[in-house]
C-alpha positions in Angstrom: 158.7 190.1 -18.5 158.9 193.6 -20.1 157.2 192.3 -23.2 154.5 190.6 -21.1 153.8 193.8 -19.2 153.8 195.9 -22.4 151.4 193.5 -24.1 149.0 193.5 -21.1 149.1 197.3 -21.1 148.3 197.5 -24.8 145.4 195.0 -24.4 144.1 196.9 -21.4 144.0 200.2 -23.3 142.4 198.5 -26.3 139.7 196.8 -24.3 138.9 199.8 -22.2 138.7 202.2 -25.0 136.8 200.1 -27.5 133.5 201.7 -27.8 129.9 200.5 -27.8 127.4 201.3 -30.4 125.6 204.4 -29.6 123.6 207.1 -31.3 122.2 210.3 -30.8 121.3 213.3 -33.0 121.3 216.7 -31.3 119.0 219.6 -31.4 120.8 222.6 -32.6 118.2 225.4 -32.6 114.5 225.8 -32.6 112.1 228.5 -34.0 110.7 229.8 -31.7 113.5 229.2 -29.3 112.9 227.2 -26.1 111.5 229.4 -23.4 110.6 232.3 -25.8 107.4 234.3 -25.7 105.7 235.3 -29.0 103.2 238.0 -29.5 100.6 235.9 -31.6 100.0 232.3 -32.3 102.3 230.5 -34.8 101.6 228.4 -37.8 104.6 226.2 -37.3 107.4 225.2 -35.0 110.7 224.1 -36.5 113.4 222.0 -34.9 116.9 221.9 -36.5 119.2 219.0 -35.7 122.8 218.4 -36.5 122.0 215.5 -38.9 119.1 214.3 -40.8 116.3 212.7 -38.6 112.9 211.1 -39.1 110.1 212.3 -36.7 108.6 209.5 -34.9 106.0 211.1 -32.5 105.2 214.7 -31.6 102.8 215.8 -29.1 101.6 219.2 -27.7 100.0 220.2 -24.5 98.5 223.6 -24.7 98.2 226.3 -22.0 94.8 224.9 -21.0 96.4 221.5 -20.2 94.9 219.7 -23.2 96.8 217.4 -25.5 96.5 218.6 -29.1 97.0 216.8 -32.5 99.9 218.1 -34.4 101.7 216.8 -37.6 105.4 216.9 -38.4 107.5 216.4 -41.4 111.3 216.3 -42.0 113.1 218.7 -44.4 116.7 217.8 -44.5 117.9 218.3 -40.9 114.8 220.3 -39.9 111.5 218.9 -38.5 108.6 221.2 -39.3 105.7 220.9 -36.8 102.3 222.4 -37.9 100.5 223.8 -34.9 96.8 224.1 -34.2 95.2 227.5 -35.3 93.4 228.0 -32.0 96.1 227.6 -29.3 95.2 229.6 -26.1 97.3 232.3 -24.7 100.0 231.0 -22.2 102.6 228.4 -22.1 102.7 225.4 -24.6 104.8 222.2 -24.1 105.9 220.4 -27.3 107.4 217.0 -26.8 109.2 215.3 -29.7 110.8 211.8 -30.6 112.9 211.6 -33.6 115.1 208.8 -35.1 118.8 209.6 -35.8 120.6 208.2 -38.8 122.0 205.3 -36.8 118.7 204.2 -35.5 118.5 205.5 -32.0 115.6 207.6 -30.6 116.2 211.0 -29.4 113.6 212.8 -27.3 113.1 216.2 -25.9 110.7 218.9 -25.1 110.5 222.6 -26.0 108.4 225.2 -24.2 107.2 228.5 -25.7 104.5 230.9 -24.6 101.9 232.9 -26.5 101.4 236.4 -25.0 102.3 235.4 -21.4 104.1 232.7 -19.4 101.8 230.2 -17.6 101.6 226.6 -16.8 104.2 224.2 -15.3 106.7 221.6 -16.2 105.9 218.4 -18.1 105.8 215.1 -16.1 108.9 213.0 -16.0 109.1 209.8 -18.0 109.0 206.3 -16.7 112.2 204.5 -15.9 110.8 201.1 -16.7 111.6 201.0 -20.4 115.1 202.2 -20.1 115.9 199.6 -17.3 114.4 196.8 -19.5 116.4 198.1 -22.6 119.6 197.8 -20.5 118.8 194.3 -19.2 117.9 193.0 -22.7 121.2 194.6 -24.0 123.1 192.6 -21.6 121.0 189.5 -22.6 122.0 190.1 -26.3 125.7 190.3 -25.3 125.4 187.0 -23.5 123.9 185.4 -26.5 126.5 186.8 -28.9 129.6 186.5 -26.9 129.1 183.5 -24.5 126.6 181.6 -26.7 128.0 182.1 -30.3 131.6 182.4 -29.0 131.1 179.2 -27.0 129.8 177.2 -29.9 132.7 178.4 -32.1 135.2 177.4 -29.3 133.7 174.0 -29.0 133.9 173.3 -32.8 137.4 174.9 -33.5 139.3 174.7 -30.3 137.7 172.4 -27.7 136.8 169.6 -30.3 133.7 168.7 -28.3 130.4 170.0 -26.8 131.7 171.2 -23.4 129.9 173.7 -21.3 126.5 173.0 -23.0 124.4 174.4 -20.1 126.0 177.8 -20.2 126.4 178.0 -23.9 122.9 176.9 -24.9 121.4 178.9 -22.0 123.1 182.0 -23.2 121.9 181.4 -26.8 118.4 181.1 -25.4 118.6 184.3 -23.3 120.2 186.1 -26.3 117.4 185.1 -28.7 114.6 186.2 -26.4 116.5 189.4 -25.5 117.1 190.3 -29.1 113.4 189.8 -30.1 112.2 191.9 -27.0 114.9 194.6 -27.7 113.3 195.0 -31.2 109.9 195.7 -29.7 111.3 197.9 -26.9 113.2 200.0 -29.5 109.9 200.9 -31.0 108.2 201.5 -27.6 111.1 203.8 -26.5 111.0 205.5 -30.0 107.3 206.2 -29.8 107.3 207.0 -26.1 104.8 204.4 -25.3 104.3 202.4 -22.1 105.5 198.7 -22.0 102.1 197.5 -22.8 102.7 199.0 -26.3 104.6 195.9 -27.0 101.2 194.3 -27.6 100.6 196.4 -30.7 102.1 196.2 -34.1 103.3 199.8 -34.6 106.4 199.7 -32.3 107.7 196.6 -34.0 107.2 198.0 -37.6 108.7 201.4 -36.6 111.8 199.7 -34.9 112.4 197.7 -38.1 112.6 200.9 -40.0 115.6 202.0 -37.9 119.2 200.7 -38.4 118.9 198.8 -35.0 116.3 196.6 -36.8 118.7 194.9 -39.3 121.3 194.8 -36.6 119.1 192.7 -34.2 117.9 190.5 -37.1 121.5 189.7 -37.9 122.2 188.8 -34.2 119.1 186.6 -34.1 120.2 184.8 -37.3 123.7 184.3 -35.9 122.5 182.9 -32.5 119.9 180.7 -34.4 122.8 179.2 -36.7 125.0 178.7 -33.7 122.3 176.7 -31.9 121.9 174.5 -34.8 125.6 174.1 -35.3 125.9 172.8 -31.7 123.9 169.7 -32.9 125.3 169.4 -36.4 126.1 165.9 -37.6 129.6 166.4 -38.7 132.5 168.5 -37.7 132.9 170.0 -41.3 129.3 171.3 -41.2 129.9 172.6 -37.6 133.0 174.5 -38.8 131.1 176.2 -41.6 128.1 177.1 -39.5 130.1 178.4 -36.5 132.3 180.5 -38.9 129.0 182.0 -40.3 127.6 182.7 -36.9 130.9 184.4 -35.7 130.7 186.6 -38.9 127.1 187.4 -37.8 128.4 188.7 -34.4 130.7 191.1 -36.2 128.1 192.3 -38.7 125.5 192.8 -36.0 127.8 195.3 -34.1 129.0 196.8 -37.4 125.6 197.7 -38.9 124.1 200.0 -36.1 125.3 202.5 -33.6 127.1 205.8 -33.4 130.6 204.0 -33.7 129.4 202.2 -36.9 128.3 205.4 -38.5 131.2 207.6 -37.3 133.6 208.8 -40.0 135.7 207.4 -41.5 133.3 204.5 -42.0 135.8 202.6 -44.0 137.7 202.2 -40.7 135.0 202.1 -38.0 132.8 199.5 -39.7 135.5 196.9 -40.1 137.1 197.7 -36.7 133.8 197.0 -35.0 133.4 193.8 -36.9 136.8 192.5 -36.0 136.4 193.8 -32.4 133.1 192.0 -31.9 134.5 188.6 -33.3 137.6 188.8 -31.1 135.6 189.5 -28.0 133.2 186.6 -28.8 136.3 184.3 -29.3 137.7 185.3 -25.9 134.6 185.4 -23.8 133.2 182.2 -25.5 136.2 180.2 -24.3 135.5 180.6 -20.5 132.4 178.3 -20.2 133.9 175.4 -22.2 137.2 175.8 -20.3 135.4 175.6 -16.9 133.5 172.5 -17.9 136.7 170.9 -19.0 138.5 171.8 -15.9 135.9 169.9 -13.8 136.7 166.6 -15.7 139.3 164.3 -14.4 140.5 163.1 -17.8 143.2 165.8 -18.0 141.6 167.0 -21.3 141.7 170.6 -20.3 145.5 171.2 -20.7 145.8 170.5 -24.4 142.7 172.6 -25.1 144.1 175.4 -22.9 147.4 175.3 -24.8 145.6 175.4 -28.2 143.5 178.3 -27.1 146.6 180.2 -25.9 148.3 179.9 -29.3 145.4 181.0 -31.3 144.5 183.8 -28.9 147.7 185.7 -29.6 146.8 187.0 -33.1 143.2 187.6 -31.9 144.5 189.8 -29.2 146.8 191.6 -31.6 143.8 192.5 -33.8 141.8 193.4 -30.7 144.6 195.9 -29.7 144.7 197.6 -33.3 140.9 197.9 -33.5 140.6 199.2 -29.9 143.1 202.0 -30.5 141.3 202.9 -33.8 138.0 203.2 -32.1 139.3 204.9 -29.1 140.9 207.7 -31.3 137.7 208.1 -33.2 135.2 208.2 -30.2 137.1 209.5 -27.3 138.9 212.4 -28.9 140.7 213.6 -25.6 141.9 212.1 -22.3 139.9 214.9 -20.5 136.7 213.3 -21.8 137.2 210.5 -19.3 136.3 212.6 -16.4 134.3 215.3 -18.1 131.5 213.2 -19.7 129.2 210.4 -18.4 130.6 208.2 -21.3 134.1 208.7 -19.8 132.9 207.9 -16.2 131.4 204.5 -17.5 134.7 203.8 -19.3 136.6 204.5 -16.0 134.3 202.0 -14.2 134.9 199.5 -17.1 138.7 200.2 -16.7 138.7 199.0 -13.2 136.8 195.8 -14.1 139.1 195.1 -17.1 142.1 195.6 -14.9 140.8 192.8 -12.6 139.9 190.6 -15.5 143.3 190.9 -17.1 145.0 190.3 -13.8 143.2 186.9 -13.5 143.9 186.2 -17.2 147.6 186.9 -16.8 147.7 184.7 -13.6 146.1 181.8 -15.4 148.3 182.2 -18.5 151.7 182.5 -16.8 151.3 180.8 -13.4 148.3 178.4 -13.4 148.9 176.9 -16.9 152.6 176.0 -16.2 151.6 174.5 -12.9 148.8 172.5 -14.4 151.3 171.1 -16.9 153.5 170.0 -14.1 150.7 168.5 -12.1 147.5 167.8 -14.2 145.6 166.7 -11.1 145.7 170.1 -9.4 142.9 171.9 -11.4 141.5 174.0 -8.5 143.5 177.2 -9.3 142.5 177.1 -12.9 138.7 176.7 -12.0 138.9 179.5 -9.5 140.7 181.9 -11.9 138.2 181.1 -14.7 135.3 181.7 -12.4 136.6 185.1 -11.4 137.1 186.0 -15.1 133.4 185.2 -15.7 132.4 187.4 -12.8 134.5 190.3 -14.3 133.1 189.7 -17.8 129.5 190.0 -16.5 130.4 193.3 -14.8 132.0 194.6 -18.0 129.0 193.7 -20.1 126.6 195.4 -17.6 128.7 198.5 -17.7 129.1 198.6 -21.5 125.2 198.2 -21.8 124.9 201.6 -20.1 126.6 203.3 -23.1 123.3 202.8 -24.9 122.0 206.0 -23.1 125.1 208.1 -23.3 126.6 209.7 -26.5 130.3 209.4 -26.9 132.6 212.5 -26.6 133.0 212.6 -30.4 129.3 213.0 -30.9 129.0 215.6 -28.2 131.9 217.6 -29.7 130.3 217.4 -33.1 127.0 218.5 -31.8 128.6 221.5 -29.9 130.5 222.5 -33.1 127.4 222.3 -35.2 125.5 224.5 -32.7 128.3 227.1 -32.9 128.2 227.0 -36.7 124.3 226.8 -36.9 122.9 229.4 -39.3 120.8 232.3 -38.0 117.1 231.4 -38.4 114.3 234.0 -38.9 110.8 233.0 -39.1 108.1 235.4 -40.5 104.6 234.6 -41.0 101.1 236.0 -41.7 97.7 234.4 -42.0 98.5 233.6 -45.8 102.3 233.0 -45.8 105.2 231.8 -43.9 108.8 232.6 -44.7 111.7 230.8 -43.0 115.1 232.5 -43.6 118.4 230.7 -42.9 121.5 233.0 -42.7 124.9 231.3 -42.8 127.1 231.7 -40.9 125.0 234.5 -39.4 127.8 236.9 -38.6 129.7 240.0 -40.1 131.2 239.2 -43.4 129.8 237.4 -46.5 126.7 235.3 -45.7 124.5 232.9 -47.7 120.7 233.2 -47.4 118.1 230.3 -47.9 114.6 231.5 -48.3 112.0 228.9 -47.5 108.8 230.5 -48.9 105.7 228.7 -47.7 101.9 229.2 -47.8 99.9 229.4 -44.6 99.4 225.7 -44.5 103.2 225.1 -44.6 103.2 223.9 -48.2 105.7 225.4 -50.7 104.5 228.7 -52.1 104.5 228.7 -56.0 106.8 231.7 -56.5 108.2 232.9 -59.9 110.6 235.4 -58.5 112.1 236.2 -55.1 113.9 239.4 -54.0 115.7 240.1 -50.8 116.3 243.7 -49.6 118.5 244.4 -46.6 119.2 247.6 -44.7 120.8 248.8 -41.5 119.1 252.1 -40.5 121.0 252.6 -37.3 124.3 252.8 -39.3 122.9 254.7 -42.3 123.1 251.7 -44.7 120.4 252.1 -47.3 118.5 249.2 -48.9 120.6 246.5 -50.6 118.6 244.5 -53.1 119.5 241.0 -54.3 117.6 238.6 -56.5 117.3 235.0 -55.4 117.6 231.8 -57.6 115.5 228.6 -57.0 117.6 225.7 -55.9 117.0 222.0 -56.7 115.5 221.7 -53.1 112.7 224.1 -54.0 114.1 226.9 -51.9 115.4 230.2 -53.0 119.1 230.9 -52.5 121.4 233.9 -52.4 125.1 233.4 -52.0 127.9 235.8 -51.0 125.8 238.5 -49.7 128.0 241.2 -48.0 127.0 242.2 -44.4 129.8 244.4 -43.4 128.6 245.7 -40.0 127.0 244.1 -36.8 123.7 245.4 -35.7 119.9 245.0 -36.2 119.4 244.6 -39.9 116.0 244.9 -41.5 115.0 242.4 -44.1 112.2 242.6 -46.7 111.3 239.6 -48.8 109.2 240.0 -52.0 107.8 236.9 -53.6 106.1 237.3 -57.0 103.4 234.6 -57.2 101.8 235.7 -60.3 101.8 238.9 -62.6 99.1 240.2 -60.3 100.1 238.9 -56.9 103.1 239.6 -54.7 103.7 238.6 -51.2 105.9 240.8 -49.1 107.0 240.1 -45.6 109.4 242.0 -43.4 111.4 241.5 -40.1 114.6 242.3 -38.3 117.5 240.1 -37.3 120.5 240.7 -35.1 123.9 240.1 -36.8 126.8 239.0 -34.6 
């Protein structure tokens, strides 16, 4: 009994801590900063993220309430937005949508004012698209776990097409949900209404994210499983169902925050094994319920075969669950301090109920059924309650689509702390973006992004940085910069021994007869 309790506890922890596929890049800093007031119109606005992103859509509402056209381009982890030249005085609202490395869209807004603060808040977005994304995610889970898992169970364990209505119905729901999810991914990415599904752009944009291949693999896995259900021979069915189960694992392992979390040599295979194991377990429920309704007594040998095979599958599930939990959760406190943790606690309650019924079926109902094969009512009731618990768990897990895991939140917070100090200087003819790392007393590195007035790189032959701290009597310190392979000018190991408001002058030699000089101050921590 002690071994049974310990095994159930390990399985409970693994199931509850196994994480969903999520993704979110985080905005670290902006130039100008959110809520800031600038004295004169800007040429560009820059958003810096904790990872490389791809701009999807950027819009601007000026102080007069008009929507203005803007362009955006990505430079490493920075999105550079070119602003209109004739922005009026007052508060401007910039809304953006970018795609993170793992394919999920990240949206936000930034407010800055020219001269004075005016205007109001931007309108709230619709909840229709998020609700549809959540429902369709549940549909995809049903197709992968109930559908593909059910076909695999019928071929390898049940040795017959039992539970056809539930299994085939789940495959149909999953296929429709996967296709619709692809379009809604693009709609969410571009911040379009649901009617945007009728246009081609959201679909092509979604295919360009990592979620695109993931959903295509899921569609292929469900289509192969549907064909395997009617395959002419058992040998063909075994090959096709094995391929479709591999597709379940690949679909989960090719997209999402957990799939891209370091170390990827661990998280990718762990997600693959976890997905296959869940499909094996959940896929058994519908065929077993169908068999329990027959009077032939066929359910008992199938149930015993499933129990024997389930033991190593559960072992793999435990190992992978613990590995993913360590990577994603990071601390026990995150269970109550983050939305991700709260969702996990709700799932924990449902999994506890599920394991209770599973243990009851395994250690009480199955021996009783062996003693009296005609009394199948307890088994049917227990399996039905397991199905209800599974549906609740899938609904809760689908909510992780909108909530980054604690690991990602901690990484974003650390990146924000370590973000370099950014200084933006511009005139009508030139714009200089200066990044100072780490931006505090000691030895700092400088990156000089020297651009023309239209945000294109300035053709510079030589660049010189001069620093001084007048309030502490530090006279000008001159350093020559060197051009890097990224096209920017770099200075490494510049000593900044004291805090305070430093003065910076940058001289860019464009030709033998032209030199561009810009100056500004920055506060050193």
